[in-house]
Structures are given as C-alpha cells and as structure tokens.
C-alpha positions in Angstrom: 14.4 107.0 9.2 11.3 104.7 8.9 11.5 101.4 7.1 9.4 101.2 3.9 5.8 100.0 4.7 4.7 96.7 3.2 1.6 96.8 1.0 -0.8 94.0 0.8 -4.2 93.1 -0.6 -6.8 90.4 -0.5 -8.6 90.0 -3.8 -11.7 88.0 -4.4 -12.3 87.0 -8.0 -15.7 85.6 -8.9 -15.4 83.4 -11.9 -18.1 82.8 -14.5 -20.0 79.7 -13.7 -17.9 76.6 -14.4 -14.7 78.7 -14.9 -13.2 78.7 -11.4 -10.6 76.1 -12.1 -9.5 77.8 -15.3 -9.3 81.1 -13.4 -7.3 79.5 -10.6 -4.9 77.8 -13.0 -4.4 81.1 -14.9 -3.6 83.0 -11.7 -1.4 80.2 -10.4 0.6 80.4 -13.7 1.7 83.8 -12.6 3.4 82.5 -9.5 6.6 82.0 -11.5 6.4 85.7 -12.6 5.9 86.8 -9.0 8.8 84.7 -7.8 11.1 86.6 -10.1 10.0 90.0 -8.9 12.3 91.5 -6.3 9.6 93.4 -4.4 6.9 90.7 -4.4 7.0 88.9 -1.0 3.7 86.9 -1.1 1.6 85.8 -4.1 -0.8 83.2 -2.9 -3.7 81.8 -5.0 -6.5 79.9 -3.1 -10.0 78.6 -3.5 -12.7 78.0 -0.9 -14.7 74.8 -0.7 -17.6 77.1 0.6 -17.6 79.2 -2.6 -17.6 77.2 -5.8 -17.0 80.2 -8.1 -14.5 82.2 -6.0 -10.7 82.4 -6.3 -8.7 84.4 -3.7 -5.4 86.1 -4.2 -3.2 87.4 -1.4 -0.4 89.7 -2.4 2.3 91.3 -0.2 4.9 93.8 -1.6 7.9 95.1 0.2 6.8 98.7 -0.5 4.9 100.8 -3.0 7.6 100.4 -5.6 7.3 96.6 -5.5 3.5 96.9 -6.2 4.2 99.4 -9.0 6.8 97.2 -10.6 4.5 94.2 -10.4 1.6 96.0 -12.0 3.8 97.4 -14.8 5.3 94.0 -15.7 4.7 92.9 -19.2 3.4 89.4 -18.3 1.1 90.8 -15.6 -0.4 93.4 -18.0 -1.0 90.8 -20.7 -2.5 88.3 -18.2 -5.2 90.9 -17.2 -7.0 90.4 -20.4 -7.4 86.7 -20.0 -8.3 87.2 -16.3 -11.2 89.5 -17.3 -12.7 87.0 -19.7 -13.1 84.5 -16.9 -14.7 86.8 -14.4 -18.4 87.2 -13.7 -17.9 90.7 -12.4 -15.2 93.1 -11.1 -12.8 91.7 -8.4 -13.3 92.8 -4.8 -10.1 94.3 -3.4 -9.4 94.7 0.3 -6.2 96.8 0.9 -4.0 95.4 3.7 -1.2 96.7 5.8 0.8 93.6 6.6 2.4 93.9 10.1 4.0 90.5 10.7 4.0 86.9 9.4 6.0 83.9 8.7 8.1 84.4 5.6 8.0 88.2 5.7 
C-alpha cells in the first residue's frame, strides 16, 4: 500500500500598492489556525526585498484530506474575504509535490 502523497503549493500574492505589510500580517495571523490543523505540515508566510508588493505563502499538507480540511475551515473561509480586499489581482498558484525536507 502506498503512503498518502503530500500536497504543496507556492502562492504569490500581489498586494495593492502600500498594502503588502497589511496582507502579510493578515496571512501571518492564520499561522495559529494552521498550527491547530492536523493535516497542515507547513504554512510559511514570506516577503521578498526584491518585490515590494509581493507576499509568498508556502503550504504543505499531509494529503488531499489535509488540504480539503484546511480550505473548509471556518476561519480560513472568513479570512479569504479580507485577503481579496488587499490584492491587486488574483494570486499565482504553483502546485508542488513535496518529496523531502526538514520538518516533514
């Protein structure tokens, strides 16, 4: 029997001009939610000094069920509305298949 395959994603959010810090703080406020989720293995919020309006989010889930539970969570659903008000456009999502890493 095969072990469940981890699911990951790299998401680039582009904030409205001058809203990057607010967006980063908003996404960082969800770390506590992610820590309580059984299937969420990585939830990392980052900025880049090279991109003044960008916020990056790296997510890794133990399996598809972990991702589904995360997206169905009440706090995550309610946070999406505020996230959208801070964005200059739709996020860019890169699906990942995590293979190995410290902490996984």
